[in-house]
C-alpha positions in Angstrom: 118.0 69.3 -2.8 119.1 66.7 -0.3 115.9 66.0 1.6 117.4 65.0 5.0 119.5 68.2 5.2 117.6 71.0 3.7 113.9 70.2 3.4 113.3 70.4 7.1 115.8 71.6 9.7 115.6 69.2 12.7 114.4 70.6 16.0 117.1 70.4 18.6 115.6 69.8 22.1 117.5 71.7 24.8 117.3 71.9 28.6 114.5 74.0 30.1 115.4 76.4 32.9 112.9 74.7 35.2 114.5 71.2 34.9 115.8 69.9 38.3 119.5 70.4 38.8 121.7 67.3 38.5 119.3 65.4 36.2 121.2 64.0 33.2 119.8 65.5 30.0 121.0 65.6 26.3 119.9 67.4 23.1 118.4 65.4 20.3 118.0 65.5 16.5 114.9 63.6 15.5 113.5 62.2 12.3 109.9 60.8 12.1 109.4 57.5 10.1 105.9 56.3 9.4 105.7 52.5 8.6 102.8 51.5 6.4 101.8 48.7 4.1 99.1 47.8 1.6 98.9 44.2 2.6 97.2 44.6 6.0 95.0 41.6 6.6 91.9 43.1 8.3 91.7 46.2 6.1 93.6 45.7 2.8 95.0 48.8 1.2 94.1 50.9 4.2 96.8 53.5 3.8 95.0 54.6 0.6 91.5 54.5 2.1 89.7 57.8 1.5 89.1 60.0 4.5 87.6 63.4 3.9 88.9 63.4 0.3 92.5 62.3 1.0 94.2 58.9 1.6 94.5 58.0 5.3 98.3 58.1 5.1 98.2 61.7 4.0 96.4 62.7 7.2 99.1 60.9 9.3 101.9 62.7 7.3 100.2 66.1 7.8 100.1 65.6 11.6 103.6 64.3 11.8 104.9 67.4 9.9 102.9 69.6 12.2 104.6 68.2 15.2 107.7 70.1 14.2 110.3 67.6 15.4 112.2 67.2 12.1 111.8 65.7 8.6 109.2 63.0 7.9 109.7 59.8 5.9 107.2 57.1 5.1 108.5 53.5 5.0 106.2 51.9 2.5 105.9 48.5 0.7 104.3 49.6 -2.6 104.8 52.4 -5.2 101.1 53.3 -4.9 101.8 54.8 -1.5 104.6 56.9 -3.0 102.3 58.2 -5.7 99.6 59.0 -3.2 102.0 61.2 -1.2 103.5 63.2 -4.1 103.8 66.8 -2.9 103.0 66.0 0.7 106.3 67.1 2.2 107.3 63.6 3.2 109.9 61.4 1.6 108.7 57.9 0.7 111.1 55.0 1.1 110.2 51.7 -0.6 111.2 49.0 1.8 111.2 45.2 1.7 107.6 43.7 1.7 108.5 40.9 4.1 109.4 42.8 7.3 107.8 41.1 10.4 107.1 44.4 12.2 107.0 48.1 11.7 110.1 48.4 13.8 112.1 46.4 11.3 110.6 48.5 8.4 111.6 51.8 10.0 115.1 50.5 10.7 115.6 49.7 7.0 114.2 53.1 6.0 116.4 54.9 8.5 119.5 53.4 7.0 118.4 54.7 3.5 117.2 58.1 4.7 120.1 58.8 7.0 123.1 56.5 6.2 125.6 58.8 8.0 123.8 59.0 11.3 122.8 62.7 11.3 119.7 61.9 13.3 120.1 60.2 16.7 116.4 59.7 17.5 113.8 58.1 15.2 110.1 58.5 16.0 107.9 55.7 14.8 104.4 57.0 14.1 102.0 54.3 13.0 100.4 54.9 9.6 96.9 54.0 10.8 96.5 56.8 13.3 94.9 59.5 11.2 93.6 61.4 14.3 96.9 61.5 16.2 97.5 65.0 17.5 100.8 66.8 16.7 101.2 67.5 20.4 101.0 63.8 21.2 103.7 63.0 18.7 105.9 65.8 20.1 105.3 64.5 23.7 106.9 61.2 22.8 110.3 62.8 22.8 110.0 64.2 26.3 111.2 61.1 28.2 114.4 60.9 26.0 115.6 64.2 27.6 116.7 61.7 30.3 119.9 60.1 29.1 119.0 56.8 31.0 116.0 56.2 28.8 116.4 54.0 25.7 112.9 54.1 24.2 110.0 56.5 24.9 106.3 56.1 24.2 102.9 57.6 25.2 99.8 56.6 27.0 96.5 58.1 28.3 94.5 57.4 31.4 91.6 55.0 30.7 88.3 56.8 31.3 85.8 54.3 29.9 85.1 51.3 32.1 84.8 48.8 29.2 88.4 49.6 28.2 89.7 48.4 31.6 88.9 44.7 30.7 89.2 44.9 26.9 92.2 42.7 25.8 92.5 44.8 22.6 93.4 47.8 24.8 97.0 47.4 25.9 97.8 48.7 29.4 101.1 50.0 30.6 102.0 49.3 34.2 104.6 51.8 35.4 106.0 53.7 38.3 105.2 57.4 38.3 108.1 59.9 37.6 106.3 63.1 38.2 102.7 64.0 37.1 103.1 63.3 33.4 105.6 60.4 33.1 105.9 56.8 34.0 108.8 54.3 33.9 107.3 51.2 32.2 107.5 48.0 34.2 105.2 45.9 32.0 102.7 46.0 29.1 99.7 43.7 29.1 96.3 43.0 27.6 95.0 42.1 31.0 93.5 44.6 33.5 96.6 45.7 35.5 97.6 46.7 38.0 94.9 45.6 40.4 93.7 47.7 43.3 92.6 51.3 43.4 94.1 53.8 41.0 94.2 54.7 37.3 94.9 52.4 34.4 96.7 53.6 31.4 95.9 52.9 27.7 99.2 52.4 25.8 99.4 54.2 22.4 101.7 52.4 20.0 104.0 55.3 19.1 107.7 55.1 19.9 110.7 57.3 20.0 113.9 55.3 19.8 117.5 56.3 20.3 119.2 55.2 17.2 121.4 52.7 19.0 118.4 51.4 20.9 116.5 50.7 17.7 119.5 48.9 16.2 119.8 46.7 19.4 116.0 46.1 19.5 115.6 44.8 16.0 118.7 42.5 16.4 117.0 40.8 19.4 115.0 37.6 18.9 111.3 37.6 19.9 111.1 37.1 23.7 108.9 34.7 25.7 106.6 37.4 27.2 106.4 39.2 23.8 105.2 36.0 22.2 102.8 35.2 25.1 101.2 38.7 25.2 101.7 39.4 21.5 103.3 42.8 22.4 106.6 43.6 20.7 107.7 46.2 23.3 108.1 43.5 25.9 111.1 42.3 24.0 112.9 45.5 25.0 111.9 45.2 28.7 113.0 41.6 28.9 116.4 42.6 27.4 116.9 45.2 30.2 116.1 48.2 28.0 114.4 51.2 29.7 111.1 52.5 28.3 109.5 55.6 29.7 106.0 56.8 29.0 104.8 60.4 28.5 101.1 60.8 29.5 98.9 62.6 27.0 95.2 63.6 27.3 93.5 61.3 24.7 93.8 58.2 22.7 93.8 58.6 18.9 91.6 56.4 16.8 93.6 53.5 15.3 92.1 52.2 12.0 92.1 48.4 11.9 88.6 47.5 10.6 86.0 48.9 8.3 84.1 50.2 11.3 87.2 52.1 12.5 87.5 53.6 9.0 83.9 54.8 9.1 84.5 56.4 12.5 87.6 58.2 11.1 85.6 59.5 8.2 83.0 60.9 10.6 85.6 62.5 12.8 87.8 64.0 10.1 85.0 64.7 7.7 83.2 66.7 10.3 86.4 68.5 11.4 87.2 69.5 7.8 83.6 70.6 7.2 83.8 72.8 10.3 87.0 74.4 9.1 85.6 75.1 5.7 82.3 76.4 7.1 84.1 78.8 9.5 
């Protein structure tokens, strides 16, 4: 059967009765695309790393499917990933191995999965987030209810003091739009903004309008992007609007062997608890 049409009916997001009158809103059809590659430098072959008896990428797929936003595809660079996900419910798209970023990889995959433009939103869920919650994935679409927003992402308030100064923790600086949303003004590895108040840990999960993704990948790397080594600054420098949904916790990103051990402890313990109950 044609996967994109029948395997999973996309969820159409509609206006809630409690939304403020006069606020521009639009419905959306979404597809989730998970970019992943075997050639990661710090942890080679990490999509296939065993966590609680399954490859890491299978955990991410399971959580993406549970978000209930629409069909899930994996944009991969090797047939081994396709074999590992047989029967998972996700379609695996083999993409070029030389893409400079996950955004470029999902753009290629989107054209193969949905060449006729049935889906107007693509959610980029990183393949190294095995503990991401389905609720956090679903939250990434909330800012796109506003027609003025090009790209949406998520963040959580920093609660550990050491993260405030850690350059590996990317902070989003934004102006509040209600209790659970920010309009992004800047992303940085520095401790910002200064002064009293919360800091927010940016989580690298994005929901793009299809046209915004096409525009983004066509742009050259920008000066601040190259300086901070943060791809999302390219969009801000080009005048694109990024809004941020606030979620309750930061998922574990697996980049190193130590991260992998933490994921095994977290997910192994959770699976044991379910089996034991």
